[in-house]
N, C-alpha and C positions, 0 to 999 in steps of 0.2 A: 346639791352638795351631799355627798355620802357621809354617813356618820363614821366616827372613829372605829366603832366595832365592825361596821361593814368593811372598812378599809383593811383592818387586821384580818378579817375573813378572806378578803381578796388576796392579801399577801400570803396567807397560808395556802390558798389555792394555787398561787404561783409557784410555791415551793414544791407542790405535787406535780407540776407540769414538766414535760421534757424541755431540755434546753432548745432555744430557737426563737423565732420571731414572735410567736404567740405569747410565750412567757415574758419576753422583753416588753411587749406592748402592755401586758397587764401590770408589771412592776412599775413601768413608767407612769401608768395611770394612778397607781397608788402614790408614787412620789409627788405627782402633781397635786393631788388632793390633800396629801399630808402637808405640803408646803402652804397650800391655801388655807388650811385649817390650823396651821401652827401647832401640829401634833409632833412635838420634838422627838419623843421616843420612836414614833413611827417613821419620822423623817430619817433617823439614823438606821433603823432596822431595814427600811426599804432600800437605802443606798448601799448598805453592806451587802445585801442580797443582790442588788442590781450589778454590783461590780463582778460577782461570779457569773451572773446571767449573761452579761456582755461578753466576758472572756470565753465562756463555753458555748455561747450562742452565735458566735461569728461576728461580733461587733466590738472588738477589743478597744478601739479608739475611744468609745464612749466611757469605758471603764476608767480612763485617766481622770475624767471629771468627777465621777462619784468617789473614787479613791481619794483625790485631793480634798474633797469636801469632808470625808470621814476623818482623814488625818488632821485637818484643821480643827474639826469638831473635838477630836480627842485632846488636842493640845489646849483647847479653850475650856472644855468641860469634861475632864477625865472621869468625873463622877457618873456621867451618863453611860459609861461603858462597863458592863459586867465582865466577868472573866472570859466568857465566851466571845463577847464582842471584841475584847482586846486581842484575843488570840486570832480572831478572824482578820482584824486589821493588820496584825503582823504577817499573817499568811498572805495577805494581798500585796505586800511589798514584793513578793516573788512574781506575782502576776505582772506588776509594773515593770520590773527589770526585763522580764521576758518580752512584754508587749512593746515597750519603748524601742527596743532594738529592731523591731519589725517595720518601723516607719523611718525612712531615710530623712524625712523632713524634720524629725526631732533630733536636735543636737546630741552628740554622744555625751557631752558634759552633763546633760540632764539625767541620763541614765546613771552616770557615776555619782551624781548628787543623791539619787534615790538609794543607791547601794550604800553610800556612806551613812545616810540617815538610818537605813535598815540596820547596819552594823552597830550604830550608836544605840539604838533602841534595844537591840538584842543584848548588848553588853549591859545596859542599864537594868534590864529585866532579869539578868542572871541566866540567860538562855545560852545554849550551845551555839557556836558559830558555824555549825555544820551546813545549814542552809545558806548562810552568807558566803562561805567559801564555794559552795556549789554554783552560786550565781555569779560570783567573781570569775570563776572558771568559764561560765557560759559567755560572759562578755569578752573575755580574753580570746576564747576560741572563735567567736564571731568576727573579731577584727584581725585575727591571725597573729596575735601577740604570743611570742615564745613562752611568756610567763604562764600560759595556760597549763603546762605540765606541772608547774609548782603549785598552782591553785588546785589542780586535780589531786595532788598528793595531800595537801592540807584537808581537802574535802574528805578524802578517804580516811584520814587519820582522826578527824574530829568525831566526837560521839554524837549519835543521833538523838533527837528529842522530838517533842510533839510538833515542832515547827518544820521538821524535815519533810521533804516530799515522801509520799507513801512508799510502802514496801515494794510496789511495782514500778513507780515512776523513778525513784532514786536510782535503783540498779539499771533501769532502762536508759537513763541519761549517761551512766557510766559505760554501758554497752556501746552507745554512740561514740564515746571517746575512744574506746578500744578498737572499734572498727576503723576509725580514721587513722589509727596507728598500725593497721594491718594485723592486729592481735585477735584473729577470728576465734581461735580455740578458747582463749581467755574470755572473749565476749559470750560465747555459747555457755561456757561453764558458769559465768556470773548469772546468766538468766535462768539456768536450770532450776535452782531452788525456788525462784520467784514463780515460775510457771507451775511448779508442783504444789504450790500453796493456794490459798484462797484469796482472790483479789476482789476488792469492793470499790476501788476508785473508779470514777466515771471514765477515766482515760485508759483503763486497763481491762483486759490484757492486750487490746489492739495496739497500744503504743509500743510496748516492748516487743510484740510480735513483728511489728513493722521494722523496728530496729534490727531484728534478727534475720531479715530477708537475705541480705548480702552475706553475712557470715555463714548462715546455713548453706547457701549455694556454694560459696568458695571453699567450704570444708567438706563438700560432697554429701551433705545431709539434705538430699533433694526432696524426699518425701516430706521432711519437716518444713522445708522452705515452701513447698506447695501448700501444705496445711496452714502455715503461718499467713501466707497471702490470703487464702480464702477466708479464714476466720477473721482476720483483722479487717480486710476490706469490707466485709459485710457489716461490721460494726461502725466503720468510718463513713460509709457512703451516704448516709442521710444527714450528716452534720456539716454545715458550711465551715464551722470552726476547724474542721479536720482537713481542709483543702490541701495544706502542705503535705500532710501524711499521705493523702491520696496521690499526690505527685510521686511519692516514693514507690507506690504500687504501679503507677504507669511506667516509671523507669524500669522497675523490676520486670514487667511484662516485656518491655522492649529488649531487655538484656537476656531473656530466657526463651526467645523464639516464639513468644506469644503475642505477635503483633496484632492479630485479629482481636484477641481479648483486650489488649491494651487500647486499641482504637475504640472498642465498645465503651470502655471506662472513660476515655478522653471525651468522646461525644456526649456521654451522659453528663459530665461535669463541666464541659466547656462554657455553658451559659454562666457559670459561677464567676468567670472572669469579670463580668459586669458588676459584681457585688462582692468581690473577693474580700476576705476579712482583713487582709493587710497587704502592703506591697511585697513583703517577703514571700507570702504564700503565692501571690500572683507570679512572682519571678520564678520560683521553683516549679510551679505547675507549668508555666510556659516553657521552661527549659526541658522538663520531662516530656511534654507534648511534642516539642520539636525533635527530640531524640527519637521518639517512637515513630513519628511521621516520616523521618528521614530514612527509616528502614522499610518503608512501603514504596510501591510504585508511585513516583511523583505525579503521574498522570491520573491516578485513582481519583474518581469524582467523589467529592464530599459535599453534597448539596450544591451550592452555587460556586464552590471553589474546588481546588484539587489538593491532594496531600502535599505536593511540593510547595504550592503557594502558601498553604496554611503553616507548613513547617517553617518557611522563611519568616512569616509574620511573627510566629511565636518565638523564634530564636531572637529576632530583633527586639521583641518586647522584653525578653529575659535579659538581654545584654543592656538594654536601656536602664532597667531597674538596677542591675548590678553596678553600672557606672555611677548611679546616684548613691548607692550604698558606699562604694569605694570613696567617693568624694566626701561623704559624711565621716567615714571612718579614717580617712587619710591612709588607706592601705589598698592593696589589690586583692585581698583575700577572697572577697565575694566574687569578683570577676573570674578569678582563677577557678573557683568552685563551679561556676556556671559553665565555663568552657570545658571543664572536666566532665560535667554531665552531658553536654552536647556531643561530646566525642567518646562517651563511655563504651567500652568494648563489651561483647557478650560475656555473660557469666558461664553459660552452658549453651550448647547448640539448640537444644529444645528440652524444656521441662513441662510436662503436661500439668496445667493448672486448673482447667475449667471442667466442670461436670457437664457442660453443654456443648463443647466443641473440641474437635481434634485439630491438629495443625493443618493449615490450608493445603500444604503439599501432600498430606496423607489421605486426602479424600479418596475413597476407594473407587477405582474404575470398574466398569461392568466386568463381571466374572467371566462371561462367555462371549465377549465380542467376537463376531464372526470374522475370523482371519481370512485375508485373501488367499485364494488357491495359489500355491507356488507356480511360477511361470512354467517350470518344467513339466507340471502335471496338466497343463492346458493343451488342447489340440492346436495344431498349427494351420490346419486347413481352414480357409476363410469361413465356409459354411458351418463346419463343425464348431469353430471357435465362437461364432455368433450364436449358434444353438446353445452352447454352454453358458455364454454370458446371459442369455435370456432365461435359461433354467435357474441360474443363480438369482436373477432378479425376481422370478416367480416365487422362489423360496424365501424372499425378503432378506437375502444376504447381499445387502446393497453395496457394502465396501468391496466384497468379493466380485460382484457383478461389474462394478466400476473398474476394478483392476483387469478383469477379462476384456472389457471393451477397450481399455487402454492398451492391452496387449495386441488386440486386433489392429488398433491404429498403428502400432509399431511394425507389425508384420505385413499389413496390407494398407499402405497409405493411399493407394488408388484402387479402391474396390469397384466391382461391377455395380451398375445402377441399382439392382435389387438389393445387393448387400449394403450399398451406401444408404439407402432409405431405411433399412433395418437398423443400421448404426445410428442414423440421425434420430430415429424414434427412441433408441436407447438413451441417447444424450438428453432428449426432452424428458423422458421418464425420470432419469436420475435427478435432473434439476427440479422437477415437480415434487419428488419425494424429499430431497434434501432442503429445498428452499420453500417448501409448502406452496408450490405454484407461483403465481405472480405473472407479470408481463413477459418476463424472459421465457418462461415455460410456454406460455400461450403462443408467443411468436414462433417458437420452435415447432410446436404442434401444427400451426398453420403451414409452416414450411414443409413438414412431413406430409400433410394432406395434399399439398400441391405436388410433391414428388410422387406420391402414389397415383395421382391422377395422370401425371405424365406417363406413367407405366401402365395406365389403363386399369388400375386397382381401385375401383370405385368404393367397394365395401371398406377397404382399409382406410381410404380417404375419409369416409364418414366417421369411422372410429377415431381417427386422429382429430377431426373437427370436434367431436364430442369431448375428447380429452382436453382440448383447448378451452371448452366451456368450464371445465373443473378448475382452471387456473384463474377464473374471474371471481369477483365477489359474489356470494350467493344472494340472489334476489329473484323476484318473480319473473323478470325478463329472461334472466339466465336459465331459470327452470323451464320456461316455455320453449326456448330455443333448444335446450337439451332434450326435452320431451319430443319435440319434432324430429330431431336427429335419431333418437332412440327408436321411434316408430318406423323411420325409414330403414334403419339397420335391421330391425326385426322382420320387416316385410321384404328385405332384399333376398333374392333367390339364392344367392351364394352363402347366406348366413347360416352357419351350422349352430348346434346348441351352445357351444362355447361362446361364439360371437354374440349370440342373442343374450346369453346370461351376463356376459361382460357389460353389454349395453345397459341392461337393467340395473346392474350394480353401480354404474356411473350415476344413474338417476338417483339411486339411494343415497349417494354421497351428498348431493345437493339438498335433498329433502332433509337429511339429518342436520346439515348446517342451518337450514331454515327452521329447525326444531319441530318439524312435522313428522314426529317419530312413528306414529301408526302407519302413515303412508310410506315411510322408509322401510318399515318392516314388511309391508305388503309388496314393495318392490323387490326385496330380497326373496320373499317367498315365491314371487313370480319368476325370479331368476332361477331358483332351485327347481321350479316346475319345468323349466326348459331341459332339465336332465343333462347338465354339462358332463362331458366325458373326461376332461383333464382333472386328475385327482387333486392337484394343488388348488385349482379353481373351486372345486366342490368344498374343500376344507376352508378356503377363504370365505365363501358364501355362508357356510354354516357359522363361522366365527362372527361374521357381520350380523347374522341373525341373533346370535347370543348377545352381542353388544347392544343391539336395539332393545332386546328383551330386558337387559340389565337397566337401561335407562327407564324403561316402563315399569321397573320393579316387579317383574314377573320372574322371580328368582328361581323357582323350581324348574321352570322351562329353560332358564339360562344354563343351569347345571346340565340338564339333559342335552341341550344343543352343544355345549362346550365339550362334553364327553364324546359326542358323535364326531365333532371336528378333530379332537385330539386323536381319535382312532384313525381318522383319515391321515392325519399327519404322521402317526406312528408307522403307518404302512409306507410312508415316504422317507422313513429314517429319522423322524422327528426333526424337521428342519427348523431354523430359527423362527420362522413365522409362527410356530406353535407357542412361542413365548407369550404373545398377546392373548392367545386363547386360554392358556393356563391362568393368566392374570385375571381375565374376565370371570373364569370359573371360581377362582379363589374369592374375589369380591362378592360374588353371589352367595357363596357359602357363609361368608362373614355376615351378610345381611340376613341370612336364614338362622343366624346364631348357632351355626354348626362350627364352633370355633376351632376345635381340634382339626377338623377336616380343612378349615380355612387356613390354618397355620401350615399344614402340610402342603396345601395348594400354593400358598405364597412362596414356600421354600422351593417347590418345583418351578414356579415362575422365575424365581431368582436364578436358578440354574440355567434357564433357557433365555434369560434376558440378553438382548443384543444391543441395547442402547440405554442411555442414562435415564430417560424418562420411565422406561419399563422397570429398571432396577429400583429407582426411587419409589415408584408405585408399589412394587412388591415389598420393599423394606417397610414402608409406612403401613401398608395393609397388614403385614405380619405383626408389626408392633401393636397396631390397634386391636387385632384379633387376640393377641396375648393379654393386652389390657382388659379386654372384655371378658376373657377367660380367667381373670383374676390371677394372672401371672405377670405382674408388673415388672419384676426384676428381669425377666426374660426379654421384655420389650425395650429395655434401656439401650442396649448396644445398637439395635436397629435404628432407634431414633437419633442417637448420637451420630451415627454414620450418615443418616439422611441430612441432619442439620449441617454437618461438616461439608457435605457435598454442595448444599445450597450456598453456604458461606463462601466456599471456594469459587463459586460462579457468580458471586456478587448479588445473590438473590435474597435480600434481607427480609422481604415480606413472607415468602414461604418458610424461611428458616425460623422466623418469629412464631408463626402459627404452629410449627412442629415443636418449638420449645415449650409451648403450652402443654402439648401431649407429653413431652419429656418431663415437665414439672409434675404432671399428674402421676406419671409412672414412678418417679422418685418418691413422691408423697405416699402413694399406696404401697411402695416397697419399704417404707419405714426409714427413708433417708431424707429427713426434712431439710437439712442444710443444702444438699444438692438440689432438692426441689425448689428451695427459695432462690438459689442462684439461677436456675433455669427460668423460673417465672419472672424474676427481676429483669433478666436480659430480654425476655419476650415482651414485657410491658414497654421497655424503652424503645425497642424496634417497632412495635405496633403503634406507639404514639408518634414516632417519626413518620410512619407511613400513613397516618391519618385513619387507621382502622380502629375507631373508638369502641365499637361494640366488642370486638375481640380483645382489645386492651382491657376493657372493663371486666370482661369474663375472666381474664387472667388476674386482674387485681383482686377479684373476689377469692379466687383460689389462693393467691398469695396471702391474703388476709387470714385465711384459715391456717396456712403454714406458719405465719408469724405467731398466731395465737398458740399453736402447738409448741413453738420454740420459746414461748414466754416473752416475745418481743411485742408487748402490748401497744406501745406508742406507734410502732410501725403498722401494726394491724389496724389500729384506730385511724391513722392517717389515710389508709387505703379505703376504709369503709366510708369515711367522710368525703373523700374524693368521689366515690361512687354515688353517694347521696346527692352530691352537687351535680354530677353528670346526668343523673336520672331525673331530668326535669320533664314537665308536661303531665297532663292528666293520666295518660295511659301508663306512665311509669310510677304512679303514686304507690301501688303496693310494693314494688321493688324498693323504692326510696324509703318507705316506712321500714321495710325489713333491714336495710342497711343501717338506718339510724337506731333501730332496736338492737341490732347486734353490737353496734358501737356502745350503746348504753350498757349492755350486759358485760362487755369487756371492761368498761370503766367501773361498773359495780363490783365485779370480781376483784379488781385492783384497789378497791376501797377509795376510789376517786368519785365520791358520791355526788358532790355538787355538779360535776361535769356529767355524770351519768344521768342525773335528773334532767339536765338540758336536752340530752339526746333522746331520752324517753318522751319528753314533751314534744319534740319535733316529730318523732315516730308516730305518736298518738294523733297528731294533727294530720299527718299524711294518711293514716288509716281511716280517720274520720272522713276526710274528703273522698277517699276511695270507697267508703261504705262498708269497711271490714270491721264490724263492731267488736268481735271477740279479740282481735289483735289490738284494737284501740283500748279495750278494757285492760288487757295485760299491761300495756305501756303506761296507762294512767295509774294503775296500781303500783307499778314499779317506780314511777316517778315519785309518788307520795312516799314510798318506803325509802328511796334513795335520799330524799330530802330529810327524812327522819334521822338517818345515819350521818347526814352532813350537819346535824345539830341545828337545822333550820326548822324548828318545830312549827312556827306560825305558817310557813309556806307548806309544810307537810300536811297540816290540818286543812289548808285551803285545797291542796291537791286531792286529799282524801274526800273532801266534800264533792269535788268534781267527779271522782270515780264512783262515789255512792250514787250520785245523780244519774250517771250513765248506766250503772247496773240496774238502778231502779227503772229506768226507761225500758230496759229489756223485758221487765215483768209485764209491760203493757202489750208487748208484741209476741211473746212466746209463752208456752205452757209452763207455769211455775213449777210443775213437777218434773220437768226435763232435767236429767242428771247433769248435763253440761251447765245449765243455768244455776242449779243448786251448787255445783262446784265453783262457779264464778263468784257467787255470793259468799261462799265459805272461805275461799282464798282471800277475798277482799276483807272479810271479817278478821281473818288471822293477821293480815298485815295492819289492819286498823288497830288491832289490840297492841301491836308493837309501837305504833305511832302514839297511841294514848298513854302507853307506859312512859315514853319520852316526854309527854306533856304532863306527866304526873296526875293523870285522870284515871285512877286505877279502877273505879267502879265501871266506867264505860269500857275500859280494856277487858275487864272480867266478863262483862256481858257479851262483847263481840267474840272473845275466844271461846266461851262456852257454847255460843250459838254455832260457831264454826265447827267445833269438835262434834257436836250432835249431828249436824248436817252431813259431815264427811263420813261419819260412821254409818249414817242412813244409806248413803249411796255406795258404801263398800270401798271407799278410797282410804285404805287402812293407813298407809304411810303418812298421808296428809293429815288424817285424823289424829294419829299419835303425836304428830308435830304440834297440832292445836291443843291437845291434852297437856303436853309438856309446857307449852306457853301459858296455859291457864294455871297450871300448878306454880309456875314462876310468879305469876301475878298474885296468887294467894300467898306465897311466901313474902312478897314485897308488902302485901297488905297486913302482914302479921297473923296469918291463919295457917300455921304449919301443919296442924292436924288435918285440915281439909286438903292441903297440898299433898299430904302423905297418901291419902286415899287414891288420888288421881295418879300420883307417881308410881304407886305399886301396880296400878293397872297398866301404865306405860311400860314399866320394867318387865311385866309378864308377857307383853305382846311384841316388844321391840326385837328385831333380829339379833341373834347372839353375836357379841363382839362388835356391834355397830356403835357408831358415835352416839346415836340416840340412847342406847343402853347405858353407855358410859355417863352421859350427861344426866340421865334420870337417876342412876345410882348415886352420883355425887350429890344431886339436889335432895334425894331421899335421905341420905345421911345427914345433910344439913338440917332437914326438917326434924329428924329424930333428935339431933343435938338440941335444937330449939325447944323441943318438948321435954328435955331433961332425960333422955334415954340414950346415953353415950354408948352403952354396951351394944345395943342394937345397931347404932350408927357404925360402930367399928366392925360389926359382923357384915354389914352391907359393903363397907369398904374392902374388907378382906376377901369377900366373895367376888366382887365385881371390879375392884380397882387395884388389886394387889400387883398387877403387872403394868 
């Protein structure tokens, strides 16, 4: 059984925690022990707090019980309620009215009873009825009562008081009323002064920004609408209690052409339906989800279901809840609202909302897709037309070649045998290129080989048979057969240098697929040694050589080979085949950290790209080169375009990986909100695809972004998830680092008891990993955090553990090592702070004096001055202002001008002079150092 003081400490800790399951679990633990120990004051305090925790933590049904207990307790023992407790109880009446409406199983009469009781108590206490009228309006609006307008007028006319909703929530609720009446300009005007002010409520500004989504859009304030969505959703997305507001954002995405982003949000929160905070939240979320899914292709696969099937289920779910509400309310207001949502028309055709994606339809096609040659520019003679088709094929203008072959079929449906086999070979090659080989291509090449043999063309038949090998899976048997065919072609008396080089090139393809890169490179070199005459073949061979060298990371040779190939292609008029060569060259330059040249190279590759894969590779390569060159802002557009392309093709995995790069670009460009959005969407997609390593890498980046944004709880949650994921011995150092960073976040936020727990976990991880200095830091920080948490006994125990650890270092290291002296001194400094808290000033003075001397000895001036100042503080506490003066003057003379240390030393020096009866000197110090 915990003591009463321990329970009060736990309750204070719960107050410092973010809303959610962990906070609820802790306050429930306090309630249970308070009941068992009959601690009446604690029973009341814990239940008053639990009511708020349940409402804001996503479990409002539980708040009905704690509120009823507190109300009954007040009626039985009003003397147990101080002024703050009484105010809290009155405030909770609003929670009850709002909460009871959300559960159709609760009779409407019960809500009216609470409202009546609320009004009675407000009148008895001499309070304004402003809040009462606001919630009578809310009930009337919920059931569709025409009296809602009258209650709204009374609400607006009544004076505000301390029981009224805050300066953000009260106007926000009025904005909702104005929007339902189509008074959008009035709604925007009402919100403007609220957004211009300073909001401190836990529900703001995200609540009023959500209310403004529709009026902003309907009045043409599109940039404000986009900003409102992005700001509000980021604040809402982590809290189950905000599920209904998240539904508003899904609906907004559906109505602004942002179906892809809306689907992302829907998928992220869909599991919440299993634990929705209320039937009302469930209903509106389901309705919004059905609206969104209804705007997608119904056949779109979503895991084990489709968009159409899920839309139907969600719509049925929403209608089922609406019917229950209508039955309870004896009106059709809720069903009418749900049907309006399911059929909601677009607000605008398309409003860009996301920092990470463009609209699906706007994914940019390749800039230089090789257009087919106009039919009138193609020759009509059968032989000349086939020659032209093959020339286009050799230049890698595949679509143009296909069009030329198609033109041949139109003009020459019954070609001569030699022309027919050339045409058949072309058909096989096109299938092999477009479908990446396979049985269909293999069968056609076998047919081509047979046709050549009928014509007595043995060498051509061997070549066709070797191409058939390329359409098979790459394995040793295939390689052996291909090698045999290659040797026969090379030995054939009719084989010219081009035929021999082509044969060796086919062997290179299989070797490459088998990841025998050195042998593949040797095959290319052997092909080049044949001295082929056809320029396009030479260029292709040199490009293949550059590719193999790139895989082998011989980047200088890659650049040289690519330059040679590009020169060959330039002589041919830079055909589309040069695009892949330019791309290989740019990647090599990036690997050589010649980033400016790499950026230019990728730009050139983009201009030559003839297919989607080349374009994406060039975009991403250029973006990463720009990131590496510390030009993150320039990388953003390329990454956004690449992400949009992958999303448009349903490729969630590659899009998620690129969103990590995009998040890093935004972060380094000083755009943390955009960085957070990109990283958040990346984590969700990577989790869905099971890519935990990449997801965890993104979580770590996101934790840094959240820290920068001051969103400590979000950063903390990610670090703790990472610590959990990093299990196993090999991950102990990383696990320790995550827990250490979590401890530092909590320490900075003055959540010291929680910080101490994380530092303890980190220390254990580092101990198991054998990283002693990191363990020492965490044990020292744990002791200090416990001191600031006012848990002095635990702090002294932790200090003893840290002293023992640093003492053990003396046995294994040279005592004169500066790093060991520094470890001792920092521990002594923190030990002095702990002893101050324990009111053991003599020991505090000994430790701080020892720390200062050691730190001065090793030249760690800033740390030494900190220890000097601390020692002076101890002397002041011990009633020795004259001794403190000496040390403070030393600190003041050495501290950086204008620093916080200088300010603190001057203030304490003035205090010491005052204590010695020297007020004039004290005033002189203040005027010199503290006048500003």
